[in-house]
N, C-alpha and C positions, 0 to 999 in steps of 0.2 A: 724192418719190421716184414715179415712174411705177407706177400702182396695179398691173400686172402683175408688176414687179419685186417690190411689197412684197408682196401676194400669194405667190409664190412662196416669198421667204424666210422667209415665217411660216406657211405648211403645212408640218403635219407629217407626214412621209409614214412614219417609225416609228409614231407613234401610231395610225397609219392599218390598219398593217401589225398593229398587234396586236391593236386592236380585232378585226378580222376574225378573228385566230387567236383569240381568245375567243370571239369566234361558235360558229366553225366545232367549238372544243373541247364548248362548251357544249351546241349543238347535236347533237352526235355523243352525248354523254353521253344527253340525255335521251332518244334515239333508243332508245339501249343498255338504258337500265332501265325505259323506259317503254311498256308494250305499246299497239295499234294506232297507234303513231307510230313511221316507218319512213322510210328512204331509198330511193325508187324505183329509182332508179341510184347505184349503191351507187360508183361513182369518183371518183379522187381531183377531177379536174376539177368534177363534181357538189357535192362538196364543198366546196371554194372559191367557186363560184357561190352555193349557198346561205347560206355565211358572211358574205360580202359582202351579199347580199340580204335578209339578218337585221340587220344594220347596217345598211342603209338606211332598212329600216322602223322601228330603234330610235332613227332619228335623225330621221326626219321624221315617223313616223306617230306613233309611241308618244309623243313630247311632247304632240304634239293633244290625244289622248286623255287623256293623265293630264292636263291642265290642264281641261278640259270635266269630267271627274269628281272635281277635287279636293278636293271636299267630301265627298265619298261614301270618298275614298283614309284620310281622316280620321277618319271616323267607324267604318269597318269597320277600323281600327288599319293598315291598308295590305294586306287581304285584294282588295281590288279591284285592285292591283296583280298578283296572279295569274290574276285574269278577263282584264286585259289582254295579261299575257304568254299566254294560251291564246287569244286575239284575235290575236296576233302569229302564232302557230304556224298557225289555219287560213289565215291569209290570204296563209302563204307557203305553204302547200297548195294554194290556191286559186290563186295565182296562178304557181306552177310546178309544175301536178301530174305533170309528167314525172318531176320529181326528187324529190319531197317530198312526203307524204302524212300525214292525220289521219283516223282512221277514227271516231275516237269523239269524243264533245264530253265525256263525263265523264274518259276519259283526258286529251284537251286541258287539264282544268283541272288534273290530276295535273301533264301535261308544263310546263304553264306554273309552278307551282311549281317543280319540277326546275330549269327554265331560269334561271330565275330564283336559284334558290342557286347552282348551276353559274357564273353569269353574277360573281356578288357575290364568289364564291369564285375566282374565276381573276382579274378585276378587281384585287381586293385582295394576292393572291399576286403580281401583276405588277406592280404599284406605279401602274395605272391611276386608283385612288380614291386623293383624299387622305385620308391615315389623321387620327385623332381623337388630336389631343393632349393630354396633362394641362397644365395650367398650371403646374405644377411645372417644365417643362421651358422658359422661355421664347424660346431659341436656337432649338430645332426647332421650335415653332411658327413664329418668323418665318419660316424656309425653307420651310415648308408654305403658309405666308400669301404669299411671295414666288412660289412656283410655280404659285398661284393666279392670283396678279396679272399671272403674263406671261401665262396663257391668254385673260385678259382682258382685253388691250389697250386694244379700242375702248372699252368701259367707261371706263377710263382715260382716255385721250385727251379723252371728252365729259362728264368730273368737268372734268379740268384745262381746257377752252373754257369750259365754262358756271360752274362755282362749285356745283354742286347735282347731286345725282344723279337718274336716271331709271333706277331700276331694269325689268329687264327679267322679264315675266311667271314666268318658271320660275326665276329667281335666288333661293338661300337667303340668308335673313337674314344669316347670319354670313359668308358673302361679301360682300355689298353692304356690311356693316357692315368688313372688312376692305379693301375699297378705299377707302374713305370716310379710315380711318386713312392708306392710305397716300398719299392726296392732299391729306393736309389738311384735310378737311370734318370739321365738328364732327359728335359725332353726333345731335344733335337732327334734321340736317335727315336722317338716314337713318329715324327715328322718324316725321315728318313724311310721308317717302314711302308711309312702310309703312302709316300711318296712313290715308293717302287711298288706297289702294287700294280697288276694287270688292271690297264682301262679297256675295257671292249668297246667301238664303235657303233 
């Protein structure tokens, strides 16, 4: 299949629009309840642009920062994520000062907390995050795994072609295990990959 045709078929426009909508609502809620964080331009177009811009930052910049601060995330029990969200708000206001503004470092941290909670709530409400299903419901767990595997077609193709797993840096262990099970790779292979991952002191 031609790469462009494959990309067109695999690209999920509905998911993209839902992500933009979630970012718009979460950012609007944050600006509404947190002082010193506000929209300079309160038009609908500016609102849509800010939602799309936040989505791009969350997809490109935020994972890099999370990877670099991974050990601090575990040590602080996730509190660093609040600081990362605050940094995203500051970066957003720096990139688009005519549309969005953050006037206080303290309130930026509070805004990072509110933004994270709002994003998590909306993503779960709209079904953008895979639910945690008890082992008592194997059929439901299988449907969730099938949905996750559908989103990781590239990883499955690599497993089927090489017979081993090359886990991406940001993949969770549970997702890797699900991919391995679906591809018929034994679980020790997953353990070897995870144990071989570099660990920084």
